[in-house]
Backbone and ligand atoms as CSV (ligand in chain L), in Angstrom:
chain,resi,resn,atom,element,x,y,z
A,1,MET,N,N,91.213,129.889,46.151
A,1,MET,CA,C,91.762,131.171,45.809
A,1,MET,C,C,93.301,131.222,46.268
A,2,THR,N,N,94.064,131.752,45.420
A,2,THR,CA,C,95.549,131.840,45.801
A,2,THR,C,C,95.940,133.307,45.887
A,3,VAL,N,N,96.539,133.643,46.957
A,3,VAL,CA,C,96.983,135.051,47.110
A,3,VAL,C,C,98.517,135.063,46.882
A,4,PHE,N,N,99.006,135.918,46.033
A,4,PHE,CA,C,100.400,136.015,45.782
A,4,PHE,C,C,100.971,137.339,46.305
A,5,ARG,N,N,102.198,137.277,46.862
A,5,ARG,CA,C,102.887,138.481,47.182
A,5,ARG,C,C,103.342,139.200,45.904
A,6,LEU,N,N,103.104,140.443,45.812
A,6,LEU,CA,C,103.420,141.193,44.528
A,6,LEU,C,C,104.921,141.112,44.271
A,7,GLY,N,N,105.270,140.783,43.050
A,7,GLY,CA,C,106.622,140.793,42.582
A,7,GLY,C,C,106.691,141.384,41.205
A,8,ASP,N,N,107.934,141.347,40.649
A,8,ASP,CA,C,108.124,142.019,39.316
A,8,ASP,C,C,107.182,141.437,38.256
A,9,ARG,N,N,106.911,140.171,38.412
A,9,ARG,CA,C,106.119,139.449,37.355
A,9,ARG,C,C,104.641,139.924,37.319
A,10,HIS,N,N,104.255,140.607,38.452
A,10,HIS,CA,C,102.857,141.106,38.488
A,10,HIS,C,C,102.700,142.532,38.177
A,11,LYS,N,N,103.818,143.176,37.783
A,11,LYS,CA,C,103.860,144.579,37.657
A,11,LYS,C,C,102.794,145.166,36.650
A,12,LYS,N,N,102.745,144.510,35.485
A,12,LYS,CA,C,101.819,144.950,34.444
A,12,LYS,C,C,100.407,144.794,34.862
A,13,ASP,N,N,100.072,143.634,35.455
A,13,ASP,CA,C,98.693,143.329,35.973
A,13,ASP,C,C,98.334,144.330,37.035
A,14,LYS,N,N,99.261,144.620,37.894
A,14,LYS,CA,C,99.032,145.501,39.008
A,14,LYS,C,C,98.694,146.939,38.456
A,15,ILE,N,N,99.473,147.439,37.587
A,15,ILE,CA,C,99.251,148.748,37.051
A,15,ILE,C,C,97.943,148.881,36.285
A,16,ASN,N,N,97.616,147.836,35.465
A,16,ASN,CA,C,96.324,147.837,34.732
A,16,ASN,C,C,95.132,147.834,35.692
A,17,PHE,N,N,95.319,147.023,36.726
A,17,PHE,CA,C,94.170,146.862,37.655
A,17,PHE,C,C,93.934,148.184,38.437
A,18,LEU,N,N,95.074,148.777,38.873
A,18,LEU,CA,C,94.941,150.044,39.598
A,18,LEU,C,C,94.350,151.132,38.749
A,19,LYS,N,N,94.821,151.244,37.503
A,19,LYS,CA,C,94.324,152.252,36.610
A,19,LYS,C,C,92.793,152.028,36.351
A,20,ARG,N,N,92.356,150.798,36.247
A,20,ARG,CA,C,90.932,150.527,35.987
A,20,ARG,C,C,90.128,150.859,37.180
A,21,HIS,N,N,90.639,150.599,38.392
A,21,HIS,CA,C,89.808,150.848,39.594
A,21,HIS,C,C,89.941,152.259,40.138
A,22,TRP,N,N,91.020,152.863,39.946
A,22,TRP,CA,C,91.180,154.211,40.547
A,22,TRP,C,C,91.393,155.327,39.526
A,23,GLY,N,N,91.586,154.875,38.245
A,23,GLY,CA,C,91.753,155.942,37.160
A,23,GLY,C,C,93.154,156.492,37.217
A,24,THR,N,N,93.998,155.970,38.108
A,24,THR,CA,C,95.368,156.503,38.297
A,24,THR,C,C,96.092,155.439,39.110
A,25,THR,N,N,97.459,155.628,39.115
A,25,THR,CA,C,98.201,154.755,40.067
A,25,THR,C,C,98.753,155.577,41.235
A,26,GLU,N,N,98.196,156.837,41.330
A,26,GLU,CA,C,98.604,157.640,42.474
A,26,GLU,C,C,97.475,157.764,43.426
A,27,MET,N,N,97.765,157.556,44.749
A,27,MET,CA,C,96.700,157.714,45.750
A,27,MET,C,C,97.069,158.875,46.653
A,28,VAL,N,N,96.085,159.732,46.898
A,28,VAL,CA,C,96.287,160.819,47.858
A,28,VAL,C,C,95.427,160.519,49.132
A,29,VAL,N,N,96.170,160.406,50.214
A,29,VAL,CA,C,95.481,160.117,51.499
A,29,VAL,C,C,96.012,161.014,52.522
A,30,SER,N,N,95.135,161.738,53.210
A,30,SER,CA,C,95.604,162.645,54.271
A,30,SER,C,C,96.753,163.524,53.842
A,31,VAL,N,N,96.499,164.116,52.730
A,31,VAL,CA,C,97.489,165.086,52.102
A,31,VAL,C,C,98.824,164.485,51.879
A,32,ARG,N,N,98.879,163.142,51.674
A,32,ARG,CA,C,100.072,162.421,51.301
A,32,ARG,C,C,99.833,161.850,49.937
A,33,ARG,N,N,100.894,161.861,49.153
A,33,ARG,CA,C,100.795,161.197,47.834
A,33,ARG,C,C,101.511,159.825,47.864
A,34,PHE,N,N,100.915,158.804,47.301
A,34,PHE,CA,C,101.493,157.481,47.168
A,34,PHE,C,C,101.503,157.040,45.743
A,35,ASP,N,N,102.733,156.615,45.320
A,35,ASP,CA,C,102.839,155.975,44.025
A,35,ASP,C,C,102.593,154.457,44.271
A,36,MET,N,N,101.403,154.057,43.892
A,36,MET,CA,C,101.010,152.654,44.268
A,36,MET,C,C,101.773,151.638,43.427
A,37,THR,N,N,102.359,152.045,42.353
A,37,THR,CA,C,103.152,151.110,41.506
A,37,THR,C,C,104.420,150.642,42.316
A,38,ALA,N,N,104.804,151.500,43.216
A,38,ALA,CA,C,106.012,151.191,43.958
A,38,ALA,C,C,105.776,150.433,45.307
A,39,LEU,N,N,104.484,150.322,45.597
A,39,LEU,CA,C,104.178,149.670,46.952
A,39,LEU,C,C,104.123,148.177,46.932
A,40,ASP,N,N,104.373,147.681,48.107
A,40,ASP,CA,C,104.302,146.210,48.324
A,40,ASP,C,C,102.789,145.882,48.388
A,41,GLY,N,N,102.486,144.586,48.305
A,41,GLY,CA,C,101.087,144.192,48.348
A,41,GLY,C,C,100.864,142.766,48.040
A,42,PHE,N,N,99.627,142.364,47.867
A,42,PHE,CA,C,99.210,141.012,47.561
A,42,PHE,C,C,98.197,141.142,46.417
A,43,ILE,N,N,98.154,140.027,45.587
A,43,ILE,CA,C,97.322,140.034,44.363
A,43,ILE,C,C,96.560,138.664,44.356
A,44,VAL,N,N,95.376,138.664,43.907
A,44,VAL,CA,C,94.657,137.416,43.719
A,44,VAL,C,C,94.192,137.330,42.240
A,45,TYR,N,N,94.354,136.140,41.738
A,45,TYR,CA,C,93.937,135.848,40.305
A,45,TYR,C,C,92.740,134.955,40.328
A,46,GLY,N,N,91.774,135.201,39.487
A,46,GLY,CA,C,90.635,134.298,39.362
A,46,GLY,C,C,90.951,133.123,38.387
A,47,ALA,N,N,89.928,132.209,38.273
A,47,ALA,CA,C,90.106,130.999,37.431
A,47,ALA,C,C,90.414,131.286,36.014
A,48,ASN,N,N,89.969,132.460,35.563
A,48,ASN,CA,C,90.244,132.861,34.176
A,48,ASN,C,C,91.535,133.535,33.962
A,49,GLY,N,N,92.335,133.622,35.007
A,49,GLY,CA,C,93.672,134.184,34.917
A,49,GLY,C,C,93.673,135.740,35.014
A,50,GLU,N,N,92.539,136.317,35.220
A,50,GLU,CA,C,92.413,137.815,35.410
A,50,GLU,C,C,92.649,138.141,36.846
A,51,VAL,N,N,93.068,139.331,37.090
A,51,VAL,CA,C,93.242,139.819,38.479
A,51,VAL,C,C,91.901,140.026,39.107
A,52,SER,N,N,91.640,139.400,40.292
A,52,SER,CA,C,90.365,139.564,40.984
A,52,SER,C,C,90.501,140.366,42.221
A,53,GLY,N,N,91.703,140.744,42.584
A,53,GLY,CA,C,91.810,141.518,43.819
A,53,GLY,C,C,93.235,141.982,44.033
A,54,LEU,N,N,93.367,143.138,44.694
A,54,LEU,CA,C,94.687,143.640,44.910
A,54,LEU,C,C,94.708,144.548,46.187
A,55,VAL,N,N,95.769,144.412,46.989
A,55,VAL,CA,C,95.891,145.268,48.179
A,55,VAL,C,C,97.334,145.798,48.102
A,56,THR,N,N,97.508,147.115,48.458
A,56,THR,CA,C,98.830,147.645,48.582
A,56,THR,C,C,99.022,148.211,49.951
A,57,PHE,N,N,100.254,148.099,50.518
A,57,PHE,CA,C,100.489,148.563,51.850
A,57,PHE,C,C,101.860,149.017,52.041
A,58,ILE,N,N,102.135,149.671,53.133
A,58,ILE,CA,C,103.516,150.132,53.536
A,58,ILE,C,C,103.716,149.665,54.962
A,59,VAL,N,N,104.911,149.227,55.274
A,59,VAL,CA,C,105.320,148.949,56.633
A,59,VAL,C,C,106.331,150.015,57.040
A,60,TYR,N,N,105.991,150.746,58.165
A,60,TYR,CA,C,106.852,151.761,58.666
A,60,TYR,C,C,107.699,151.230,59.831
A,61,ASP,N,N,109.010,151.079,59.579
A,61,ASP,CA,C,109.985,150.661,60.608
A,61,ASP,C,C,109.593,149.378,61.383
A,62,ASN,N,N,108.934,148.469,60.754
A,62,ASN,CA,C,108.429,147.259,61.320
A,62,ASN,C,C,107.564,147.502,62.547
A,63,LYS,N,N,106.943,148.762,62.612
A,63,LYS,CA,C,106.088,149.058,63.731
A,63,LYS,C,C,104.586,149.138,63.414
A,64,GLU,N,N,104.364,149.834,62.293
A,64,GLU,CA,C,102.950,149.989,61.830
A,64,GLU,C,C,102.830,149.715,60.402
A,65,CYS,N,N,101.713,149.153,60.042
A,65,CYS,CA,C,101.527,148.821,58.623
A,65,CYS,C,C,100.276,149.677,58.202
A,66,GLU,N,N,100.401,150.276,57.071
A,66,GLU,CA,C,99.252,151.020,56.564
A,66,GLU,C,C,98.792,150.527,55.154
A,67,ILE,N,N,97.493,150.184,55.089
A,67,ILE,CA,C,96.939,149.789,53.805
A,67,ILE,C,C,96.627,151.056,53.017
A,68,ILE,N,N,97.118,151.121,51.819
A,68,ILE,CA,C,96.905,152.262,51.030
A,68,ILE,C,C,95.744,152.033,49.988
A,69,SER,N,N,95.635,150.859,49.467
A,69,SER,CA,C,94.491,150.539,48.541
A,69,SER,C,C,94.097,149.114,48.737
A,70,LEU,N,N,92.751,148.851,48.512
A,70,LEU,CA,C,92.249,147.463,48.557
A,70,LEU,C,C,91.088,147.446,47.529
A,71,ASN,N,N,91.153,146.552,46.609
A,71,ASN,CA,C,90.088,146.411,45.657
A,71,ASN,C,C,89.783,144.988,45.344
A,72,SER,N,N,88.494,144.669,45.315
A,72,SER,CA,C,88.084,143.308,44.916
A,72,SER,C,C,87.184,143.399,43.693
A,73,GLU,N,N,87.440,142.515,42.753
A,73,GLU,CA,C,86.680,142.653,41.482
A,73,GLU,C,C,85.266,142.060,41.698
A,74,TYR,N,N,85.139,141.063,42.464
A,74,TYR,CA,C,83.851,140.401,42.722
A,74,TYR,C,C,83.453,140.426,44.105
A,75,GLU,N,N,82.356,141.118,44.437
A,75,GLU,CA,C,81.918,141.284,45.799
A,75,GLU,C,C,81.446,140.060,46.486
A,76,ARG,N,N,81.792,139.971,47.738
A,76,ARG,CA,C,81.204,138.895,48.669
A,76,ARG,C,C,81.640,137.530,48.249
A,77,GLN,N,N,82.901,137.400,47.756
A,77,GLN,CA,C,83.343,136.062,47.475
A,77,GLN,C,C,84.602,135.735,48.249
A,78,GLY,N,N,84.837,136.608,49.230
A,78,GLY,CA,C,85.934,136.397,50.188
A,78,GLY,C,C,87.333,136.903,49.678
A,79,ILE,N,N,87.303,137.574,48.572
A,79,ILE,CA,C,88.590,138.161,48.045
A,79,ILE,C,C,89.192,139.228,48.993
A,80,GLY,N,N,88.339,140.158,49.375
A,80,GLY,CA,C,88.759,141.204,50.289
A,80,GLY,C,C,89.286,140.644,51.580
A,81,THR,N,N,88.545,139.737,52.122
A,81,THR,CA,C,88.975,139.047,53.418
A,81,THR,C,C,90.324,138.383,53.257
A,82,ALA,N,N,90.542,137.673,52.144
A,82,ALA,CA,C,91.846,136.947,51.893
A,82,ALA,C,C,93.021,137.943,51.841
A,83,LEU,N,N,92.682,139.051,51.144
A,83,LEU,CA,C,93.831,140.081,50.983
A,83,LEU,C,C,94.197,140.793,52.340
A,84,ILE,N,N,93.091,141.148,53.083
A,84,ILE,CA,C,93.285,141.755,54.326
A,84,ILE,C,C,94.037,140.847,55.303
A,85,GLN,N,N,93.638,139.556,55.269
A,85,GLN,CA,C,94.203,138.554,56.156
A,85,GLN,C,C,95.717,138.424,55.811
A,86,SER,N,N,96.045,138.503,54.509
A,86,SER,CA,C,97.492,138.345,54.161
A,86,SER,C,C,98.254,139.590,54.704
A,87,VAL,N,N,97.687,140.730,54.608
A,87,VAL,CA,C,98.405,141.932,55.141
A,87,VAL,C,C,98.577,141.801,56.638
A,88,ILE,N,N,97.451,141.402,57.295
A,88,ILE,CA,C,97.576,141.200,58.770
A,88,ILE,C,C,98.704,140.198,59.178
A,89,GLU,N,N,98.717,139.127,58.435
A,89,GLU,CA,C,99.761,138.143,58.770
A,89,GLU,C,C,101.102,138.632,58.516
A,90,GLU,N,N,101.360,139.396,57.419
A,90,GLU,CA,C,102.606,139.912,57.079
A,90,GLU,C,C,103.043,140.961,58.122
A,91,ALA,N,N,102.075,141.876,58.540
A,91,ALA,CA,C,102.336,142.895,59.558
A,91,ALA,C,C,102.807,142.228,60.861
A,92,ARG,N,N,102.090,141.212,61.194
A,92,ARG,CA,C,102.395,140.428,62.458
A,92,ARG,C,C,103.767,139.772,62.353
A,93,ARG,N,N,104.056,139.250,61.193
A,93,ARG,CA,C,105.322,138.541,60.972
A,93,ARG,C,C,106.485,139.521,61.153
A,94,VAL,N,N,106.359,140.702,60.695
A,94,VAL,CA,C,107.556,141.611,60.737
A,94,VAL,C,C,107.508,142.410,62.085
A,95,GLY,N,N,106.523,142.145,62.943
A,95,GLY,CA,C,106.574,142.795,64.307
A,95,GLY,C,C,105.759,144.056,64.454
A,96,CYS,N,N,104.896,144.338,63.520
A,96,CYS,CA,C,104.037,145.524,63.716
A,96,CYS,C,C,103.120,145.357,64.819
A,97,SER,N,N,102.685,146.577,65.421
A,97,SER,CA,C,101.759,146.555,66.514
A,97,SER,C,C,100.299,146.804,65.972
A,98,LYS,N,N,100.239,147.348,64.769
A,98,LYS,CA,C,98.845,147.574,64.255
A,98,LYS,C,C,98.914,147.670,62.732
A,99,VAL,N,N,97.673,147.431,62.167
A,99,VAL,CA,C,97.521,147.695,60.728
A,99,VAL,C,C,96.522,148.828,60.724
A,100,LYS,N,N,96.814,149.872,59.981
A,100,LYS,CA,C,95.912,151.119,59.896
A,100,LYS,C,C,95.506,151.357,58.498
A,101,LEU,N,N,94.504,152.143,58.293
A,101,LEU,CA,C,94.027,152.508,57.017
A,101,LEU,C,C,93.076,153.688,57.153
A,102,ILE,N,N,92.834,154.309,55.982
A,102,ILE,CA,C,91.936,155.438,55.968
A,102,ILE,C,C,90.934,155.185,54.771
A,103,THR,N,N,89.660,155.414,55.038
A,103,THR,CA,C,88.680,155.344,53.995
A,103,THR,C,C,87.820,156.685,54.046
A,104,THR,N,N,86.837,156.794,53.254
A,104,THR,CA,C,86.096,157.995,53.162
A,104,THR,C,C,84.634,157.831,53.537
A,105,ASN,N,N,84.014,158.901,53.904
A,105,ASN,CA,C,82.607,158.874,54.514
A,105,ASN,C,C,81.589,158.293,53.546
A,106,ASP,N,N,81.812,158.388,52.221
A,106,ASP,CA,C,80.815,157.760,51.314
A,106,ASP,C,C,80.945,156.287,51.152
A,107,ASN,N,N,82.092,155.781,51.548
A,107,ASN,CA,C,82.325,154.317,51.255
A,107,ASN,C,C,81.667,153.378,52.271
A,108,ILE,N,N,80.318,153.319,52.134
A,108,ILE,CA,C,79.565,152.530,53.142
A,108,ILE,C,C,79.942,151.068,53.136
A,109,ILE,N,N,80.250,150.565,52.024
A,109,ILE,CA,C,80.631,149.066,51.992
A,109,ILE,C,C,81.912,148.852,52.676
A,110,ALA,N,N,82.899,149.807,52.496
A,110,ALA,CA,C,84.240,149.707,53.167
A,110,ALA,C,C,84.059,149.837,54.720
A,111,LEU,N,N,83.149,150.791,55.084
A,111,LEU,CA,C,82.883,150.952,56.578
A,111,LEU,C,C,82.317,149.663,57.153
A,112,LEU,N,N,81.445,149.089,56.405
A,112,LEU,CA,C,80.909,147.801,56.796
A,112,LEU,C,C,81.905,146.707,56.839
A,113,PHE,N,N,82.670,146.543,55.760
A,113,PHE,CA,C,83.677,145.492,55.569
A,113,PHE,C,C,84.746,145.613,56.674
A,114,TYR,N,N,85.310,146.710,56.837
A,114,TYR,CA,C,86.415,146.821,57.844
A,114,TYR,C,C,86.003,146.477,59.270
A,115,GLN,N,N,84.808,146.960,59.597
A,115,GLN,CA,C,84.250,146.654,60.944
A,115,GLN,C,C,83.992,145.171,61.072
A,116,ARG,N,N,83.467,144.575,60.050
A,116,ARG,CA,C,83.194,143.100,60.059
A,116,ARG,C,C,84.473,142.394,60.220
A,117,LYS,N,N,85.605,142.929,59.691
A,117,LYS,CA,C,86.884,142.310,59.763
A,117,LYS,C,C,87.609,142.629,61.010
A,118,GLY,N,N,87.036,143.306,61.950
A,118,GLY,CA,C,87.675,143.547,63.261
A,118,GLY,C,C,88.467,144.831,63.415
A,119,PHE,N,N,88.409,145.702,62.326
A,119,PHE,CA,C,89.042,147.008,62.416
A,119,PHE,C,C,88.156,148.031,63.264
A,120,ASP,N,N,88.787,148.855,64.010
A,120,ASP,CA,C,88.046,149.832,64.822
A,120,ASP,C,C,88.225,151.217,64.227
A,121,MET,N,N,87.048,151.908,64.281
A,121,MET,CA,C,87.044,153.301,63.791
A,121,MET,C,C,87.677,154.203,64.867
A,122,VAL,N,N,88.800,154.797,64.609
A,122,VAL,CA,C,89.457,155.531,65.638
A,122,VAL,C,C,89.452,157.029,65.495
A,123,GLU,N,N,89.148,157.541,64.321
A,123,GLU,CA,C,89.140,158.976,64.131
A,123,GLU,C,C,88.364,159.418,62.896
A,124,LEU,N,N,87.662,160.525,63.055
A,124,LEU,CA,C,87.040,161.140,61.918
A,124,LEU,C,C,87.826,162.386,61.574
A,125,CYS,N,N,88.312,162.481,60.366
A,125,CYS,CA,C,89.120,163.666,59.987
A,125,CYS,C,C,88.192,164.563,59.115
A,126,TYR,N,N,87.534,165.486,59.827
A,126,TYR,CA,C,86.512,166.267,59.188
A,126,TYR,C,C,87.008,167.155,58.117
A,127,ASP,N,N,86.310,167.103,56.947
A,127,ASP,CA,C,86.617,167.945,55.799
A,127,ASP,C,C,88.015,167.733,55.164
A,128,MET,N,N,88.614,166.501,55.516
A,128,MET,CA,C,89.995,166.330,55.033
A,128,MET,C,C,90.043,166.237,53.512
A,129,ILE,N,N,89.026,165.802,52.894
A,129,ILE,CA,C,89.065,165.655,51.409
A,129,ILE,C,C,89.269,166.939,50.636
A,130,LYS,N,N,88.815,168.060,51.315
A,130,LYS,CA,C,89.067,169.405,50.809
A,130,LYS,C,C,90.576,169.648,50.704
A,131,GLU,N,N,91.296,169.191,51.715
A,131,GLU,CA,C,92.782,169.311,51.607
A,131,GLU,C,C,93.411,168.480,50.553
A,132,SER,N,N,92.874,167.199,50.429
A,132,SER,CA,C,93.411,166.296,49.437
A,132,SER,C,C,93.175,166.842,48.034
A,133,ARG,N,N,92.010,167.552,47.840
A,133,ARG,CA,C,91.698,168.104,46.532
A,133,ARG,C,C,92.691,169.171,46.108
A,134,LYS,N,N,93.323,169.806,47.049
A,134,LYS,CA,C,94.351,170.844,46.708
A,134,LYS,C,C,95.491,170.155,46.037
A,135,ILE,N,N,95.750,168.870,46.403
A,135,ILE,CA,C,96.861,168.107,45.782
A,135,ILE,C,C,96.401,167.409,44.558
A,136,ARG,N,N,95.162,166.878,44.564
A,136,ARG,CA,C,94.674,166.145,43.435
A,136,ARG,C,C,93.178,166.672,43.080
A,137,PRO,N,N,93.098,167.707,42.336
A,137,PRO,CA,C,91.827,168.360,42.035
A,137,PRO,C,C,90.828,167.384,41.372
A,138,GLN,N,N,91.344,166.265,40.769
A,138,GLN,CA,C,90.346,165.333,40.106
A,138,GLN,C,C,89.509,164.589,41.118
A,139,ILE,N,N,89.812,164.638,42.425
A,139,ILE,CA,C,88.976,163.904,43.371
A,139,ILE,C,C,87.547,164.448,43.263
A,140,PRO,N,N,86.604,163.513,42.957
A,140,PRO,CA,C,85.225,164.101,42.658
A,140,PRO,C,C,84.548,164.669,43.960
A,141,GLU,N,N,83.520,165.484,43.652
A,141,GLU,CA,C,82.727,166.062,44.790
A,141,GLU,C,C,81.841,165.041,45.481
A,142,HIS,N,N,81.381,164.070,44.615
A,142,HIS,CA,C,80.525,163.052,45.177
A,142,HIS,C,C,81.127,161.661,44.941
A,143,GLY,N,N,80.901,160.782,45.874
A,143,GLY,CA,C,81.470,159.423,45.846
A,143,GLY,C,C,80.403,158.416,45.631
A,144,TYR,N,N,80.638,157.249,46.354
A,144,TYR,CA,C,79.670,156.150,46.223
A,144,TYR,C,C,78.286,156.660,46.663
A,145,TRP,N,N,77.258,156.064,46.047
A,145,TRP,CA,C,75.864,156.409,46.354
A,145,TRP,C,C,75.473,157.857,46.108
A,146,GLY,N,N,76.370,158.628,45.465
A,146,GLY,CA,C,76.119,160.021,45.269
A,146,GLY,C,C,76.373,160.897,46.535
A,147,ILE,N,N,77.012,160.259,47.515
A,147,ILE,CA,C,77.200,160.970,48.808
A,147,ILE,C,C,78.330,161.992,48.646
A,148,PRO,N,N,78.163,163.185,49.181
A,148,PRO,CA,C,79.240,164.204,49.159
A,148,PRO,C,C,80.520,163.622,49.802
A,149,LEU,N,N,81.579,163.701,49.070
A,149,LEU,CA,C,82.838,163.065,49.490
A,149,LEU,C,C,83.596,164.156,50.292
A,150,LYS,N,N,83.661,164.001,51.595
A,150,LYS,CA,C,84.170,165.110,52.436
A,150,LYS,C,C,85.160,164.709,53.523
A,151,HIS,N,N,84.888,163.559,54.217
A,151,HIS,CA,C,85.654,163.296,55.332
A,151,HIS,C,C,86.462,162.022,55.220
A,152,GLU,N,N,87.536,161.949,55.992
A,152,GLU,CA,C,88.315,160.713,56.084
A,152,GLU,C,C,87.997,159.972,57.410
A,153,ILE,N,N,87.979,158.700,57.418
A,153,ILE,CA,C,87.775,157.945,58.574
A,153,ILE,C,C,88.929,156.992,58.741
A,154,ARG,N,N,89.527,157.039,59.962
A,154,ARG,CA,C,90.702,156.246,60.237
A,154,ARG,C,C,90.312,154.953,60.934
A,155,PHE,N,N,90.907,153.853,60.469
A,155,PHE,CA,C,90.583,152.534,61.166
A,155,PHE,C,C,91.952,151.971,61.570
A,156,GLU,N,N,91.829,151.112,62.647
A,156,GLU,CA,C,93.062,150.419,63.149
A,156,GLU,C,C,92.638,149.044,63.522
A,157,TYR,N,N,93.593,148.124,63.349
A,157,TYR,CA,C,93.541,146.730,63.786
A,157,TYR,C,C,94.740,146.494,64.635
A,158,LEU,N,N,94.539,146.251,65.924
A,158,LEU,CA,C,95.636,146.064,66.790
A,158,LEU,C,C,96.113,144.540,66.705
A,159,LEU,N,N,97.410,144.373,66.635
A,159,LEU,CA,C,97.937,143.012,66.477
A,159,LEU,C,C,98.337,142.402,67.798
L,1,LIG,C1,C,85.475,146.646,50.299
L,1,LIG,C2,C,85.886,145.514,49.396
L,1,LIG,C3,C,87.372,145.488,49.253
L,1,LIG,C4,C,85.328,144.171,49.984
L,1,LIG,O1,O,85.769,143.143,49.111
L,1,LIG,P1,P,84.977,141.729,49.012
L,1,LIG,O2,O,85.828,140.845,48.192
L,1,LIG,O3,O,83.578,141.953,48.641
L,1,LIG,O4,O,85.026,141.260,50.537
L,1,LIG,P2,P,84.602,139.817,51.135
L,1,LIG,O5,O,83.864,139.016,50.057
L,1,LIG,O6,O,85.729,139.285,51.804
L,1,LIG,O7,O,83.497,140.312,52.157
L,1,LIG,C5,C,83.704,140.228,53.625
L,1,LIG,C6,C,82.485,140.777,54.268
L,1,LIG,O8,O,82.357,142.204,54.032
L,1,LIG,C7,C,80.895,142.486,53.961
L,1,LIG,N1,N,80.572,143.018,52.605
L,1,LIG,C8,C,81.367,143.140,51.588
L,1,LIG,N2,N,80.705,143.644,50.499
L,1,LIG,C9,C,79.413,143.812,50.931
L,1,LIG,C10,C,78.258,144.267,50.300
L,1,LIG,N3,N,78.285,144.740,49.073
L,1,LIG,N4,N,77.126,144.352,50.993
L,1,LIG,C11,C,77.070,143.961,52.223
L,1,LIG,N5,N,78.166,143.445,52.925
L,1,LIG,C12,C,79.327,143.366,52.259
L,1,LIG,C13,C,80.187,141.276,54.279
L,1,LIG,O9,O,80.064,141.217,55.748
L,1,LIG,C14,C,81.177,140.247,53.847
L,1,LIG,O10,O,81.031,138.968,54.486
L,1,LIG,P3,P,79.881,137.975,54.090
L,1,LIG,O11,O,79.756,137.962,52.566
L,1,LIG,O12,O,80.293,136.714,54.693
L,1,LIG,O13,O,78.629,138.576,54.718
L,1,LIG,C15,C,85.216,145.690,48.005
L,1,LIG,O14,O,83.812,145.946,48.202
L,1,LIG,C16,C,85.794,146.769,47.069
L,1,LIG,O15,O,86.716,146.495,46.332
L,1,LIG,N6,N,85.261,148.016,47.195
L,1,LIG,C17,C,85.706,149.102,46.293
L,1,LIG,C18,C,87.110,149.665,46.707
L,1,LIG,C19,C,87.065,150.038,48.132
L,1,LIG,O16,O,86.163,150.669,48.630
L,1,LIG,N7,N,88.166,149.676,48.866
L,1,LIG,C20,C,88.302,149.925,50.270
L,1,LIG,C21,C,88.671,151.314,50.566
L,1,LIG,S1,S,90.429,151.608,50.328
């Protein structure tokens, strides 16, 4: 598997992949809007030439790195791990002290995945999705497994 740093040549693939997985290229996290088309990231292609995974992130003043989106096309083949590892290495390279991210209470697989990858659950932001819906009303009431989509959970990986 080869992981590429996102560049101009990946722009079309990135946008198509994001729209397919999120239905939009805009992410609302903790009442903040992110245009994911403008974000840095890494991309993985499968043997068929199709995108099999994508991560987007932001580095704030070379101090903290925040993952904004992470998607793997094929579960449990190491794609998510390779992408997370690339972000951790990049964050370390530029001198960040941590990689952080936010996921939601319904996302059981993400809660499992991030903890297996060494991320620590540092905060529960109770009812935060209610606030995000004020910005993006399309956020559904129910998420994965039909679980009510209500809370944000913050994770950190100290470098
Ligand atoms: C979370 C996600 C990125 C994981 O990607 P992935 O390519 O499956 O990850 P990996 O193959 O590297 O899995 C690493 C470990 O995570 C755990 N894991 C991942 N998916 C799992 C599943 N469906 N069931 C149980 N464990 C799982 C396992 O421990 C796995 O290691 P193992 O296969 O050696 O046991 C992927 O499930 C995904 O795209 N989910 C939808 C989008 C999302 O929720 N993104 C994260 C929130 S922003």
